[in-house]
PASEFI-539867 format. One record per residue (C-alpha): residue number from 1; residue in one letter; y, x, z. Coordinates in steps of 0.5 Angstrom, whole numbers. Layout:
<site resi="NUM" resn="A" y="Y" x="X" z="Z"/>
...
***
This chain:
<site resi="1" resn="M" y="125" x="30" z="381"/>
<site resi="2" resn="N" y="121" x="36" z="379"/>
<site resi="3" resn="R" y="125" x="36" z="372"/>
<site resi="4" resn="I" y="132" x="36" z="376"/>
<site resi="5" resn="K" y="129" x="42" z="380"/>
<site resi="6" resn="Q" y="127" x="46" z="374"/>
<site resi="7" resn="Y" y="134" x="44" z="370"/>
<site resi="8" resn="Y" y="138" x="47" z="377"/>
<site resi="9" resn="T" y="134" x="53" z="377"/>
<site resi="10" resn="K" y="136" x="55" z="370"/>
<site resi="11" resn="N" y="143" x="52" z="370"/>
<site resi="12" resn="P" y="146" x="52" z="377"/>
<site resi="13" resn="L" y="153" x="53" z="375"/>
<site resi="14" resn="T" y="152" x="47" z="370"/>
<site resi="15" resn="V" y="150" x="42" z="376"/>
<site resi="16" resn="I" y="155" x="45" z="381"/>
<site resi="17" resn="L" y="160" x="43" z="376"/>
<site resi="18" resn="A" y="158" x="36" z="375"/>
<site resi="19" resn="V" y="157" x="35" z="382"/>
<site resi="20" resn="A" y="164" x="38" z="383"/>
<site resi="21" resn="F" y="167" x="33" z="378"/>
<site resi="22" resn="I" y="163" x="27" z="380"/>
<site resi="23" resn="A" y="166" x="28" z="387"/>
<site resi="24" resn="R" y="173" x="29" z="384"/>
<site resi="25" resn="L" y="173" x="23" z="380"/>
<site resi="26" resn="V" y="172" x="19" z="386"/>
<site resi="27" resn="S" y="178" x="22" z="389"/>
<site resi="28" resn="V" y="181" x="20" z="382"/>
<site resi="29" resn="L" y="180" x="13" z="383"/>
<site resi="30" resn="F" y="181" x="12" z="390"/>
<site resi="31" resn="A" y="185" x="17" z="393"/>
<site resi="32" resn="R" y="192" x="14" z="391"/>
<site resi="33" resn="G" y="198" x="16" z="395"/>
<site resi="34" resn="Y" y="200" x="23" z="397"/>
<site resi="35" resn="G" y="198" x="27" z="402"/>
<site resi="36" resn="M" y="204" x="31" z="405"/>
<site resi="37" resn="H" y="212" x="31" z="403"/>
<site resi="38" resn="D" y="212" x="36" z="398"/>
<site resi="39" resn="D" y="206" x="34" z="393"/>
<site resi="40" resn="H" y="210" x="27" z="392"/>
<site resi="41" resn="F" y="217" x="29" z="393"/>
<site resi="42" resn="L" y="218" x="36" z="390"/>
<site resi="43" resn="I" y="213" x="34" z="384"/>
<site resi="44" resn="I" y="212" x="27" z="383"/>
<site resi="45" resn="E" y="219" x="24" z="385"/>
<site resi="46" resn="T" y="223" x="29" z="382"/>
<site resi="47" resn="S" y="219" x="29" z="375"/>
<site resi="48" resn="R" y="218" x="22" z="374"/>
<site resi="49" resn="S" y="225" x="20" z="376"/>
<site resi="50" resn="W" y="228" x="25" z="371"/>
<site resi="51" resn="A" y="223" x="22" z="366"/>
<site resi="52" resn="S" y="226" x="15" z="368"/>
<site resi="53" resn="G" y="233" x="18" z="367"/>
<site resi="54" resn="F" y="235" x="19" z="375"/>
<site resi="55" resn="D" y="235" x="25" z="379"/>
<site resi="56" resn="F" y="232" x="23" z="386"/>
<site resi="57" resn="Q" y="232" x="29" z="389"/>
<site resi="58" resn="G" y="239" x="32" z="386"/>
<site resi="59" resn="W" y="236" x="38" z="383"/>
<site resi="60" resn="L" y="240" x="38" z="377"/>
<site resi="61" resn="G" y="247" x="38" z="381"/>
<site resi="62" resn="D" y="252" x="43" z="382"/>
<site resi="63" resn="S" y="248" x="49" z="384"/>
<site resi="64" resn="P" y="240" x="51" z="385"/>
<site resi="65" resn="Q" y="236" x="48" z="391"/>
<site resi="66" resn="G" y="231" x="54" z="391"/>
<site resi="67" resn="H" y="225" x="50" z="387"/>
<site resi="68" resn="S" y="221" x="53" z="381"/>
<site resi="69" resn="F" y="222" x="48" z="375"/>
<site resi="70" resn="T" y="216" x="50" z="372"/>
<site resi="71" resn="Y" y="211" x="45" z="375"/>
<site resi="72" resn="P" y="216" x="39" z="375"/>
<site resi="73" resn="L" y="218" x="40" z="368"/>
<site resi="74" resn="L" y="211" x="40" z="366"/>
<site resi="75" resn="M" y="210" x="34" z="370"/>
<site resi="76" resn="Y" y="216" x="31" z="367"/>
<site resi="77" resn="V" y="213" x="32" z="360"/>
<site resi="78" resn="L" y="207" x="29" z="362"/>
<site resi="79" resn="F" y="210" x="23" z="364"/>
<site resi="80" resn="K" y="214" x="23" z="358"/>
<site resi="81" resn="C" y="208" x="23" z="354"/>
<site resi="82" resn="L" y="205" x="17" z="357"/>
<site resi="83" resn="M" y="211" x="13" z="357"/>
<site resi="84" resn="F" y="211" x="15" z="349"/>
<site resi="85" resn="L" y="204" x="12" z="349"/>
<site resi="86" resn="G" y="206" x="6" z="352"/>
<site resi="87" resn="I" y="203" x="7" z="359"/>
<site resi="88" resn="E" y="209" x="6" z="364"/>
<site resi="89" resn="N" y="206" x="3" z="370"/>
<site resi="90" resn="L" y="207" x="9" z="375"/>
<site resi="91" resn="D" y="200" x="7" z="378"/>
<site resi="92" resn="V" y="196" x="8" z="372"/>
<site resi="93" resn="Q" y="200" x="14" z="370"/>
<site resi="94" resn="M" y="198" x="17" z="377"/>
<site resi="95" resn="Y" y="190" x="16" z="375"/>
<site resi="96" resn="F" y="192" x="21" z="369"/>
<site resi="97" resn="V" y="195" x="26" z="374"/>
<site resi="98" resn="R" y="190" x="26" z="378"/>
<site resi="99" resn="L" y="185" x="27" z="373"/>
<site resi="100" resn="I" y="188" x="33" z="370"/>
<site resi="101" resn="H" y="189" x="36" z="377"/>
<site resi="102" resn="A" y="181" x="35" z="378"/>
<site resi="103" resn="L" y="179" x="38" z="371"/>
<site resi="104" resn="L" y="184" x="44" z="373"/>
<site resi="105" resn="S" y="181" x="45" z="380"/>
<site resi="106" resn="L" y="174" x="46" z="376"/>
<site resi="107" resn="L" y="176" x="53" z="374"/>
<site resi="108" resn="T" y="177" x="55" z="381"/>
<site resi="109" resn="I" y="169" x="54" z="382"/>
<site resi="110" resn="L" y="167" x="56" z="375"/>
<site resi="111" resn="F" y="171" x="63" z="376"/>
<site resi="112" resn="S" y="169" x="64" z="383"/>
<site resi="113" resn="Y" y="162" x="63" z="381"/>
<site resi="114" resn="R" y="163" x="68" z="376"/>
<site resi="115" resn="I" y="166" x="73" z="380"/>
<site resi="116" resn="V" y="161" x="73" z="385"/>
<site resi="117" resn="M" y="155" x="74" z="380"/>
<site resi="118" resn="R" y="159" x="80" z="377"/>
<site resi="119" resn="T" y="160" x="83" z="384"/>
<site resi="120" resn="S" y="154" x="82" z="387"/>
<site resi="121" resn="N" y="149" x="81" z="381"/>
<site resi="122" resn="D" y="146" x="75" z="386"/>
<site resi="123" resn="K" y="145" x="68" z="383"/>
<site resi="124" resn="R" y="144" x="66" z="390"/>
<site resi="125" resn="Q" y="150" x="68" z="393"/>
<site resi="126" resn="A" y="154" x="65" z="387"/>
<site resi="127" resn="N" y="151" x="59" z="388"/>
<site resi="128" resn="I" y="153" x="58" z="395"/>
<site resi="129" resn="T" y="160" x="60" z="393"/>
<site resi="130" resn="G" y="160" x="55" z="388"/>
<site resi="131" resn="W" y="157" x="49" z="392"/>
<site resi="132" resn="I" y="162" x="51" z="398"/>
<site resi="133" resn="L" y="168" x="50" z="393"/>
<site resi="134" resn="A" y="165" x="44" z="390"/>
<site resi="135" resn="V" y="163" x="40" z="396"/>
<site resi="136" resn="L" y="167" x="42" z="402"/>
<site resi="137" resn="W" y="170" x="36" z="405"/>
<site resi="138" resn="C" y="177" x="37" z="403"/>
<site resi="139" resn="M" y="177" x="40" z="397"/>
<site resi="140" resn="P" y="176" x="34" z="392"/>
<site resi="141" resn="W" y="181" x="30" z="396"/>
<site resi="142" resn="L" y="186" x="36" z="395"/>
<site resi="143" resn="S" y="184" x="38" z="388"/>
<site resi="144" resn="V" y="187" x="31" z="386"/>
<site resi="145" resn="R" y="194" x="32" z="390"/>
<site resi="146" resn="N" y="200" x="35" z="387"/>
<site resi="147" resn="L" y="201" x="41" z="392"/>
<site resi="148" resn="V" y="203" x="48" z="388"/>
<site resi="149" resn="E" y="198" x="51" z="393"/>
<site resi="150" resn="M" y="193" x="48" z="390"/>
<site resi="151" resn="V" y="195" x="48" z="383"/>
<site resi="152" resn="C" y="196" x="56" z="383"/>
<site resi="153" resn="M" y="189" x="57" z="386"/>
<site resi="154" resn="P" y="185" x="56" z="379"/>
<site resi="155" resn="F" y="190" x="61" z="376"/>
<site resi="156" resn="M" y="189" x="66" z="381"/>
<site resi="157" resn="V" y="182" x="66" z="381"/>
<site resi="158" resn="W" y="182" x="66" z="373"/>
<site resi="159" resn="A" y="186" x="72" z="373"/>
<site resi="160" resn="T" y="182" x="76" z="378"/>
<site resi="161" resn="W" y="176" x="74" z="374"/>
<site resi="162" resn="I" y="179" x="77" z="367"/>
<site resi="163" resn="Y" y="181" x="83" z="371"/>
<site resi="164" resn="V" y="174" x="85" z="374"/>
<site resi="165" resn="R" y="169" x="82" z="369"/>
<site resi="166" resn="N" y="169" x="89" z="365"/>
<site resi="167" resn="E" y="168" x="95" z="369"/>
<site resi="168" resn="N" y="174" x="98" z="365"/>
<site resi="169" resn="P" y="179" x="93" z="364"/>
<site resi="170" resn="R" y="181" x="93" z="356"/>
<site resi="171" resn="T" y="189" x="92" z="355"/>
<site resi="172" resn="K" y="188" x="85" z="353"/>
<site resi="173" resn="D" y="184" x="84" z="359"/>
<site resi="174" resn="L" y="190" x="87" z="363"/>
<site resi="175" resn="I" y="195" x="82" z="359"/>
<site resi="176" resn="Y" y="191" x="76" z="360"/>
<site resi="177" resn="S" y="190" x="77" z="367"/>
<site resi="178" resn="A" y="198" x="79" z="368"/>
<site resi="179" resn="V" y="200" x="72" z="364"/>
<site resi="180" resn="L" y="195" x="68" z="369"/>
<site resi="181" resn="T" y="198" x="71" z="375"/>
<site resi="182" resn="A" y="205" x="70" z="373"/>
<site resi="183" resn="V" y="203" x="63" z="372"/>
<site resi="184" resn="A" y="201" x="62" z="379"/>
<site resi="185" resn="F" y="207" x="66" z="381"/>
<site resi="186" resn="A" y="211" x="61" z="377"/>
<site resi="187" resn="F" y="208" x="55" z="381"/>
<site resi="188" resn="R" y="208" x="58" z="388"/>
<site resi="189" resn="F" y="213" x="64" z="389"/>
<site resi="190" resn="Q" y="209" x="66" z="395"/>
<site resi="191" resn="V" y="204" x="69" z="390"/>
<site resi="192" resn="I" y="208" x="75" z="390"/>
<site resi="193" resn="F" y="204" x="78" z="396"/>
<site resi="194" resn="F" y="198" x="76" z="392"/>
<site resi="195" resn="I" y="201" x="80" z="386"/>
<site resi="196" resn="G" y="203" x="86" z="391"/>
<site resi="197" resn="G" y="196" x="87" z="393"/>
<site resi="198" resn="M" y="193" x="87" z="386"/>
<site resi="199" resn="G" y="198" x="92" z="384"/>
<site resi="200" resn="L" y="196" x="96" z="391"/>
<site resi="201" resn="S" y="189" x="96" z="389"/>
<site resi="202" resn="M" y="190" x="99" z="382"/>
<site resi="203" resn="L" y="194" x="104" z="385"/>
<site resi="204" resn="I" y="189" x="106" z="390"/>
<site resi="205" resn="H" y="184" x="107" z="385"/>
<site resi="206" resn="K" y="189" x="111" z="381"/>
<site resi="207" resn="Q" y="189" x="106" z="375"/>
<site resi="208" resn="W" y="196" x="108" z="373"/>
<site resi="209" resn="K" y="196" x="106" z="366"/>
<site resi="210" resn="N" y="193" x="99" z="368"/>
<site resi="211" resn="A" y="198" x="98" z="373"/>
<site resi="212" resn="V" y="204" x="99" z="368"/>
<site resi="213" resn="V" y="201" x="95" z="363"/>
<site resi="214" resn="W" y="199" x="89" z="368"/>
<site resi="215" resn="T" y="206" x="89" z="371"/>
<site resi="216" resn="V" y="210" x="89" z="365"/>
<site resi="217" resn="S" y="206" x="84" z="362"/>
<site resi="218" resn="L" y="207" x="80" z="369"/>
<site resi="219" resn="L" y="214" x="81" z="369"/>
<site resi="220" resn="V" y="215" x="78" z="362"/>
<site resi="221" resn="M" y="211" x="72" z="363"/>
<site resi="222" resn="F" y="214" x="70" z="369"/>
<site resi="223" resn="S" y="221" x="71" z="366"/>
<site resi="224" resn="L" y="219" x="66" z="360"/>
<site resi="225" resn="T" y="217" x="61" z="366"/>
<site resi="226" resn="Q" y="224" x="61" z="369"/>
<site resi="227" resn="L" y="228" x="61" z="362"/>
<site resi="228" resn="S" y="230" x="54" z="365"/>
<site resi="229" resn="D" y="235" x="57" z="370"/>
<site resi="230" resn="V" y="238" x="60" z="364"/>
<site resi="231" resn="F" y="239" x="53" z="361"/>
<site resi="232" resn="I" y="241" x="50" z="367"/>
<site resi="233" resn="W" y="245" x="55" z="371"/>
<site resi="234" resn="H" y="247" x="60" z="366"/>
<site resi="235" resn="K" y="244" x="65" z="370"/>
<site resi="236" resn="P" y="236" x="68" z="370"/>
<site resi="237" resn="F" y="232" x="67" z="376"/>
<site resi="238" resn="A" y="237" x="63" z="380"/>
<site resi="239" resn="E" y="232" x="58" z="383"/>
<site resi="240" resn="M" y="228" x="64" z="386"/>
<site resi="241" resn="Q" y="234" x="67" z="389"/>
<site resi="242" resn="Q" y="236" x="61" z="392"/>
<site resi="243" resn="Y" y="229" x="60" z="395"/>
<site resi="244" resn="V" y="229" x="67" z="398"/>
<site resi="245" resn="L" y="236" x="66" z="401"/>
<site resi="246" resn="Y" y="234" x="59" z="404"/>
<site resi="247" resn="N" y="227" x="62" z="407"/>
<site resi="248" resn="F" y="231" x="68" z="410"/>
<site resi="249" resn="F" y="236" x="64" z="413"/>
<site resi="250" resn="H" y="232" x="57" z="415"/>
<site resi="251" resn="S" y="225" x="59" z="416"/>
<site resi="252" resn="G" y="226" x="58" z="424"/>
<site resi="253" resn="Q" y="227" x="51" z="422"/>
<site resi="254" resn="Y" y="220" x="49" z="420"/>
<site resi="255" resn="P" y="213" x="49" z="424"/>
<site resi="256" resn="Q" y="212" x="56" z="428"/>
<site resi="257" resn="G" y="206" x="59" z="430"/>
<site resi="258" resn="G" y="203" x="65" z="433"/>
<site resi="259" resn="F" y="200" x="71" z="428"/>
<site resi="260" resn="F" y="193" x="68" z="428"/>
<site resi="261" resn="K" y="195" x="61" z="427"/>
<site resi="262" resn="Y" y="192" x="62" z="419"/>
<site resi="263" resn="F" y="186" x="65" z="422"/>
<site resi="264" resn="G" y="185" x="58" z="426"/>
<site resi="265" resn="V" y="187" x="54" z="420"/>
<site resi="266" resn="L" y="182" x="58" z="415"/>
<site resi="267" resn="A" y="176" x="57" z="421"/>
<site resi="268" resn="G" y="178" x="49" z="421"/>
<site resi="269" resn="V" y="178" x="48" z="414"/>
<site resi="270" resn="L" y="172" x="52" z="412"/>
<site resi="271" resn="L" y="168" x="48" z="418"/>
<site resi="272" resn="P" y="166" x="52" z="424"/>
<site resi="273" resn="P" y="161" x="55" z="426"/>
<site resi="274" resn="V" y="160" x="57" z="419"/>
<site resi="275" resn="S" y="167" x="59" z="418"/>
<site resi="276" resn="I" y="167" x="64" z="423"/>
<site resi="277" resn="M" y="161" x="67" z="419"/>
<site resi="278" resn="L" y="165" x="67" z="413"/>
<site resi="279" resn="L" y="171" x="70" z="416"/>
<site resi="280" resn="F" y="167" x="76" z="419"/>
<site resi="281" resn="G" y="164" x="77" z="412"/>
<site resi="282" resn="F" y="171" x="77" z="409"/>
<site resi="283" resn="F" y="173" x="83" z="413"/>
<site resi="284" resn="Y" y="167" x="86" z="413"/>
<site resi="285" resn="N" y="167" x="86" z="405"/>
<site resi="286" resn="W" y="174" x="90" z="405"/>
<site resi="287" resn="K" y="172" x="95" z="401"/>
<site resi="288" resn="K" y="172" x="90" z="395"/>
<site resi="289" resn="L" y="179" x="92" z="394"/>
<site resi="290" resn="Y" y="181" x="88" z="388"/>
<site resi="291" resn="L" y="178" x="82" z="392"/>
<site resi="292" resn="F" y="180" x="83" z="399"/>
<site resi="293" resn="L" y="187" x="87" z="398"/>
<site resi="294" resn="P" y="191" x="81" z="394"/>
<site resi="295" resn="S" y="188" x="76" z="399"/>
<site resi="296" resn="F" y="189" x="80" z="405"/>
<site resi="297" resn="C" y="196" x="81" z="403"/>
<site resi="298" resn="F" y="198" x="74" z="402"/>
<site resi="299" resn="L" y="194" x="72" z="409"/>
<site resi="300" resn="L" y="198" x="78" z="413"/>
<site resi="301" resn="F" y="205" x="76" z="410"/>
<site resi="302" resn="H" y="204" x="69" z="412"/>
<site resi="303" resn="S" y="201" x="71" z="419"/>
<site resi="304" resn="I" y="208" x="75" z="420"/>
<site resi="305" resn="F" y="213" x="70" z="417"/>
<site resi="306" resn="P" y="216" x="65" z="422"/>
<site resi="307" resn="N" y="215" x="58" z="418"/>
<site resi="308" resn="K" y="208" x="57" z="418"/>
<site resi="309" resn="Q" y="205" x="50" z="415"/>
<site resi="310" resn="E" y="198" x="49" z="414"/>
<site resi="311" resn="R" y="198" x="48" z="407"/>
<site resi="312" resn="F" y="201" x="55" z="405"/>
<site resi="313" resn="I" y="194" x="59" z="406"/>
<site resi="314" resn="F" y="190" x="54" z="401"/>
<site resi="315" resn="P" y="191" x="59" z="395"/>
<site resi="316" resn="I" y="186" x="64" z="398"/>
<site resi="317" resn="I" y="181" x="60" z="400"/>
<site resi="318" resn="P" y="176" x="61" z="394"/>
<site resi="319" resn="F" y="177" x="69" z="396"/>
<site resi="320" resn="V" y="175" x="68" z="403"/>
<site resi="321" resn="V" y="169" x="64" z="401"/>
<site resi="322" resn="M" y="167" x="69" z="396"/>
<site resi="323" resn="L" y="168" x="75" z="400"/>
<site resi="324" resn="G" y="165" x="71" z="406"/>
<site resi="325" resn="V" y="159" x="70" z="403"/>
<site resi="326" resn="M" y="158" x="77" z="400"/>
<site resi="327" resn="G" y="160" x="80" z="406"/>
<site resi="328" resn="C" y="155" x="76" z="410"/>
<site resi="329" resn="R" y="149" x="77" z="405"/>
<site resi="330" resn="D" y="151" x="85" z="405"/>
<site resi="331" resn="F" y="151" x="85" z="413"/>
<site resi="332" resn="L" y="144" x="82" z="414"/>
<site resi="333" resn="I" y="141" x="87" z="409"/>
<site resi="334" resn="T" y="144" x="92" z="412"/>
<site resi="335" resn="H" y="143" x="90" z="419"/>
<site resi="336" resn="P" y="137" x="85" z="419"/>
<site resi="337" resn="L" y="137" x="80" z="425"/>
<site resi="338" resn="N" y="131" x="79" z="429"/>
<site resi="339" resn="V" y="128" x="72" z="429"/>
<site resi="340" resn="K" y="132" x="69" z="434"/>
<site resi="341" resn="W" y="138" x="71" z="431"/>
<site resi="342" resn="R" y="136" x="68" z="424"/>
<site resi="343" resn="K" y="134" x="61" z="428"/>
<site resi="344" resn="A" y="141" x="61" z="431"/>
<site resi="345" resn="V" y="144" x="62" z="424"/>
<site resi="346" resn="K" y="140" x="57" z="421"/>
<site resi="347" resn="V" y="143" x="52" z="426"/>
<site resi="348" resn="C" y="150" x="54" z="425"/>
<site resi="349" resn="V" y="149" x="52" z="418"/>
<site resi="350" resn="V" y="146" x="46" z="419"/>
<site resi="351" resn="I" y="152" x="44" z="424"/>
<site resi="352" resn="S" y="157" x="46" z="419"/>
<site resi="353" resn="L" y="153" x="42" z="413"/>
<site resi="354" resn="V" y="153" x="36" z="418"/>
<site resi="355" resn="L" y="160" x="36" z="419"/>
<site resi="356" resn="N" y="162" x="37" z="412"/>
<site resi="357" resn="F" y="158" x="31" z="410"/>
<site resi="358" resn="V" y="160" x="26" z="415"/>
<site resi="359" resn="L" y="168" x="28" z="413"/>
<site resi="360" resn="L" y="167" x="29" z="406"/>
<site resi="361" resn="V" y="166" x="21" z="404"/>
<site resi="362" resn="P" y="172" x="18" z="408"/>
<site resi="363" resn="V" y="176" x="24" z="406"/>
<site resi="364" resn="T" y="174" x="24" z="399"/>
<site resi="365" resn="V" y="177" x="16" z="398"/>
<site resi="366" resn="H" y="182" x="17" z="403"/>
<site resi="367" resn="Y" y="189" x="13" z="400"/>
<site resi="368" resn="S" y="194" x="17" z="404"/>
<site resi="369" resn="K" y="201" x="14" z="406"/>
<site resi="370" resn="K" y="198" x="7" z="403"/>
<site resi="371" resn="S" y="203" x="3" z="407"/>
<site resi="372" resn="R" y="209" x="7" z="405"/>
<site resi="373" resn="V" y="207" x="7" z="397"/>
<site resi="374" resn="E" y="205" x="0" z="397"/>
<site resi="375" resn="S" y="212" x="-3" z="401"/>
<site resi="376" resn="M" y="216" x="1" z="395"/>
<site resi="377" resn="A" y="211" x="-2" z="390"/>
<site resi="378" resn="Y" y="212" x="-9" z="392"/>
<site resi="379" resn="M" y="220" x="-8" z="391"/>
<site resi="380" resn="A" y="218" x="-6" z="384"/>
<site resi="381" resn="H" y="217" x="-14" z="383"/>
<site resi="382" resn="Y" y="224" x="-15" z="384"/>
<site resi="383" resn="R" y="227" x="-10" z="379"/>
<site resi="384" resn="P" y="232" x="-9" z="377"/>
<site resi="385" resn="N" y="236" x="-13" z="383"/>
<site resi="386" resn="V" y="234" x="-8" z="389"/>
<site resi="387" resn="K" y="240" x="-3" z="389"/>
<site resi="388" resn="S" y="239" x="-1" z="396"/>
<site resi="389" resn="F" y="234" x="-2" z="402"/>
<site resi="390" resn="I" y="234" x="-1" z="409"/>
<site resi="391" resn="Y" y="229" x="3" z="413"/>
<site resi="392" resn="E" y="230" x="1" z="421"/>
<site resi="393" resn="D" y="226" x="5" z="426"/>
<site resi="394" resn="T" y="231" x="4" z="432"/>
<site resi="395" resn="P" y="225" x="5" z="437"/>
<site resi="396" resn="N" y="224" x="12" z="435"/>
<site resi="397" resn="E" y="231" x="13" z="433"/>
<site resi="398" resn="D" y="228" x="17" z="426"/>
<site resi="399" resn="F" y="227" x="15" z="419"/>
<site resi="400" resn="E" y="222" x="17" z="414"/>
<site resi="401" resn="R" y="223" x="19" z="407"/>
<site resi="402" resn="M" y="220" x="13" z="403"/>
<site resi="403" resn="P" y="217" x="14" z="396"/>
<site resi="404" resn="R" y="223" x="11" z="392"/>
<site resi="405" resn="I" y="220" x="12" z="385"/>
<site resi="406" resn="Y" y="215" x="7" z="386"/>
<site resi="407" resn="T" y="220" x="2" z="386"/>
<site resi="408" resn="L" y="221" x="3" z="379"/>
<site resi="409" resn="Q" y="229" x="3" z="380"/>
<site resi="410" resn="N" y="235" x="7" z="382"/>
<site resi="411" resn="C" y="235" x="5" z="389"/>
<site resi="412" resn="T" y="238" x="8" z="395"/>
<site resi="413" resn="Q" y="235" x="8" z="402"/>
<site resi="414" resn="I" y="239" x="7" z="408"/>
<site resi="415" resn="N" y="237" x="9" z="415"/>
<site resi="416" resn="V" y="238" x="5" z="421"/>
<site resi="417" resn="M" y="236" x="9" z="427"/>
<site resi="418" resn="T" y="240" x="6" z="432"/>
<site resi="419" resn="K" y="242" x="-2" z="433"/>
<site resi="420" resn="D" y="249" x="0" z="433"/>
<site resi="421" resn="S" y="249" x="4" z="427"/>
<site resi="422" resn="C" y="248" x="-2" z="422"/>
<site resi="423" resn="Q" y="253" x="-4" z="417"/>
<site resi="424" resn="A" y="253" x="-10" z="412"/>
<site resi="425" resn="D" y="252" x="-8" z="405"/>
<site resi="426" resn="T" y="252" x="-13" z="399"/>
<site resi="427" resn="N" y="247" x="-9" z="396"/>
<site resi="428" resn="V" y="242" x="-9" z="401"/>
<site resi="429" resn="A" y="236" x="-13" z="398"/>
<site resi="430" resn="F" y="230" x="-11" z="403"/>
<site resi="431" resn="V" y="230" x="-9" z="410"/>
<site resi="432" resn="L" y="223" x="-5" z="412"/>
<site resi="433" resn="F" y="222" x="-5" z="420"/>
<site resi="434" resn="A" y="217" x="1" z="422"/>
<site resi="435" resn="D" y="212" x="-1" z="426"/>
<site resi="436" resn="G" y="212" x="-7" z="430"/>
<site resi="437" resn="V" y="215" x="-5" z="437"/>
<site resi="438" resn="N" y="220" x="-10" z="439"/>
<site resi="439" resn="L" y="220" x="-13" z="432"/>
<site resi="440" resn="N" y="223" x="-20" z="434"/>
<site resi="441" resn="E" y="229" x="-16" z="438"/>
<site resi="442" resn="R" y="230" x="-11" z="432"/>
<site resi="443" resn="V" y="230" x="-17" z="427"/>
<site resi="444" resn="A" y="235" x="-21" z="431"/>
<site resi="445" resn="N" y="240" x="-15" z="431"/>
<site resi="446" resn="M" y="239" x="-14" z="424"/>
<site resi="447" resn="K" y="241" x="-22" z="422"/>
<site resi="448" resn="K" y="247" x="-21" z="425"/>
<site resi="449" resn="Y" y="249" x="-17" z="419"/>
<site resi="450" resn="Y" y="244" x="-21" z="414"/>
<site resi="451" resn="P" y="244" x="-28" z="416"/>
<site resi="452" resn="E" y="239" x="-30" z="411"/>
<site resi="453" resn="L" y="234" x="-25" z="412"/>
<site resi="454" resn="Q" y="227" x="-27" z="412"/>
<site resi="455" resn="Y" y="220" x="-24" z="413"/>
<site resi="456" resn="D" y="216" x="-23" z="406"/>
<site resi="457" resn="T" y="210" x="-19" z="408"/>
<site resi="458" resn="V" y="207" x="-13" z="412"/>
<site resi="459" resn="F" y="204" x="-7" z="409"/>
<site resi="460" resn="K" y="199" x="-3" z="414"/>
<site resi="461" resn="P" y="196" x="4" z="413"/>
<site resi="462" resn="S" y="189" x="6" z="411"/>
<site resi="463" resn="F" y="184" x="7" z="416"/>
<site resi="464" resn="I" y="185" x="15" z="416"/>
<site resi="465" resn="D" y="192" x="14" z="417"/>
<site resi="466" resn="A" y="191" x="9" z="422"/>
<site resi="467" resn="L" y="186" x="13" z="426"/>
<site resi="468" resn="M" y="191" x="19" z="425"/>
<site resi="469" resn="R" y="196" x="15" z="429"/>
<site resi="470" resn="K" y="192" x="13" z="434"/>
<site resi="471" resn="I" y="190" x="20" z="435"/>
<site resi="472" resn="N" y="197" x="23" z="435"/>
<site resi="473" resn="R" y="202" x="18" z="437"/>
<site resi="474" resn="H" y="207" x="23" z="433"/>
<site resi="475" resn="N" y="204" x="22" z="427"/>
<site resi="476" resn="R" y="208" x="17" z="423"/>
<site resi="477" resn="N" y="203" x="13" z="419"/>
<site resi="478" resn="Y" y="207" x="6" z="421"/>
<site resi="479" resn="S" y="206" x="-1" z="419"/>
<site resi="480" resn="Y" y="212" x="-3" z="415"/>
<site resi="481" resn="F" y="214" x="-10" z="416"/>
<site resi="482" resn="V" y="218" x="-12" z="410"/>
<site resi="483" resn="Y" y="224" x="-17" z="410"/>
<site resi="484" resn="R" y="228" x="-20" z="404"/>
<site resi="485" resn="N" y="235" x="-21" z="404"/>
<site resi="486" resn="G" y="236" x="-28" z="402"/>
<site resi="487" resn="E" y="243" x="-28" z="399"/>
<site resi="488" resn="V" y="241" x="-22" z="394"/>
<site resi="489" resn="Q" y="234" x="-24" z="392"/>
<site resi="490" resn="P" y="230" x="-30" z="390"/>
<site resi="491" resn="Y" y="225" x="-33" z="394"/>
<site resi="492" resn="Q" y="219" x="-31" z="389"/>
<site resi="493" resn="P" y="218" x="-25" z="386"/>
<site resi="494" resn="R" y="218" x="-25" z="378"/>
<site resi="495" resn="Q" y="211" x="-27" z="376"/>
<site resi="496" resn="N" y="210" x="-23" z="370"/>
<site resi="497" resn="A" y="213" x="-16" z="373"/>
<site resi="498" resn="P" y="209" x="-10" z="372"/>
<site resi="499" resn="K" y="205" x="-7" z="378"/>
<site resi="500" resn="P" y="208" x="-1" z="379"/>
***
């Protein structure tokens, strides 16, 4: 134990990164599935279908849909490389995908640590920052997801580190910082407001040359990341233009919230009561403009813009933590607290630590959307015979988009939301009944169109998915009852079919 303490004293960053990697490796191995709509359908479903010769999302149709192709194209290349190596099993491929993202996320911790050391010259503050980003309850799980908000994060922090590591940035530092920022921008278009804050901080400090070199380099690099638009749509920035237009006219169709919604999101993610202290430190440290202005501009825009989804604010979490830790420390030095207040602060820290580790273990291993993934993977055993399947949810008169790529075939999802809307289709291989409400009645109704319909199996949600549904019945983590159309499918799946 003493040796470990001595090693940590001499090499705190190495220990922090090692622990962070172990936590993320656990998520690589166990946190299968996908967390939200976008990290599967906008990335995996798109790129993996391209690699298989399909176009499940229709992005390569007649006109741009408003999505940056940079990240999906990189994932497409990865899937093609894995296929070239003979790794065609999607479940195995996703282990590689999660591992790459886990390693990428370590850069966020590395450069956040260095930024705090460079800015505060205090190893204790840097250690606290590193530990928060390493083992914050949701970070290992989020780090292996295919969310653009998480993937752009390391590049934003890396770019900031290169800019602040020297008191007077060299020309090559400006170029490198701009290139990395452009990559983050290519992953997530809203990073433009972070960019605006960086540029504004240069102008406030009257660093005119830096601003020009940095801006020109950024524009050149960003243009290179969007060259796919020229080849696909024969005009530059076609996807970005469509993205801006779509959000301008359709922002009201998505989750809304008040101006302070993202303050609540940050307070929740960083775990109260310590999160309140970090948010206080973030604003208390506003004079560190190179760190504060970019993240503040990003936060301000998202607080004003109507479309408010919790994940949108994730990219600035490292900056809130960095400034929060340094700001709290500066406040305590400037305004020393009496004994009672210091005890209160310690109690707050203990409460947040307990909450964090209670949540950390189950969330790190959480198999999200398990029932959806496994019901689709089940159909892969019957390939290539599954031309279409029915998603039946007449009790709620709704449907969920299923992750069809796990079927490993180009199949169509037919949604039946009312009992009179079904029509016989000879291509239908399976019927998925969402939840078990009035199941016998629904099956009987479906058998009017498919008399040979037979029960095969049921796929239930994971523990946390089921818990979320119990807490909020509007959460659609259903069990899926799989019925097979006997007229179309053999009664037994192929024994040697690869597991998807």
